[in-house]
C-alpha positions in Angstrom: 7.7 -46.0 -51.3 9.6 -45.1 -54.5 10.0 -47.2 -57.6 13.5 -48.2 -56.7 12.9 -49.3 -53.2 9.6 -51.0 -54.2 11.5 -52.9 -56.9 14.4 -53.8 -54.8 12.3 -55.0 -51.8 10.0 -57.0 -54.1 13.0 -58.5 -55.9 14.5 -59.5 -52.6 11.2 -61.0 -51.5 10.9 -62.9 -54.8 14.4 -64.3 -54.4 13.5 -65.5 -50.9 10.3 -67.1 -52.1 12.3 -69.0 -54.8 14.8 -70.2 -52.2 12.0 -71.4 -49.9 10.3 -73.2 -52.8 13.6 -74.8 -54.0 14.4 -76.0 -50.5 11.6 -78.6 -50.6 11.0 -78.1 -46.9 7.5 -76.6 -47.2 4.2 -78.3 -46.9 1.9 -78.0 -49.9 -0.2 -75.3 -48.2 3.0 -73.3 -47.3 4.4 -73.7 -50.8 1.1 -72.4 -52.3 1.2 -69.3 -50.0 4.9 -68.7 -50.8 4.2 -69.2 -54.6 1.3 -66.8 -54.4 3.4 -64.2 -52.7 6.2 -64.7 -55.3 3.8 -64.1 -58.1 2.6 -60.9 -56.5 6.2 -59.7 -56.0 7.1 -60.5 -59.6 4.1 -58.4 -60.7 5.3 -55.5 -58.5 8.8 -55.8 -60.2 7.2 -55.9 -63.6 5.2 -52.8 -63.0 8.2 -50.9 -61.5 10.3 -51.8 -64.5 7.5 -50.6 -66.9 7.2 -47.3 -65.0 11.0 -46.7 -65.3 10.9 -47.6 -69.0 8.2 -45.0 -69.5 10.3 -42.4 -67.7 13.3 -43.2 -69.9 11.1 -42.9 -73.0 9.9 -39.5 -71.8 13.6 -38.4 -71.4 14.3 -39.5 -75.0 11.5 -37.5 -76.4 12.8 -34.9 -79.0 11.7 -31.2 -79.0 9.3 -31.9 -81.8 7.5 -34.5 -79.7 8.8 -37.6 -81.5 10.5 -40.3 -79.6 14.0 -41.5 -80.4 14.0 -45.2 -79.9 17.2 -46.5 -78.2 18.0 -50.0 -77.0 18.2 -50.5 -73.2 21.0 -53.2 -73.7 23.5 -50.7 -75.1 23.4 -51.9 -78.7 
């Protein structure tokens, strides 16, 4: 599974976990399982974003090996 599909599926799963937890319809045991799954999905998203950030940094590397730092927010 590629970074993009892994991120997108984990993000969707995380959103579903949040919706389930916010509904208040889960037992404590169910809520704990959904929360644990959400934490795992959030970590997968974090790792995917970090991997993409490293790829962007590699693309911004100058010919002399130095990195040109650029903001991701367009500033």
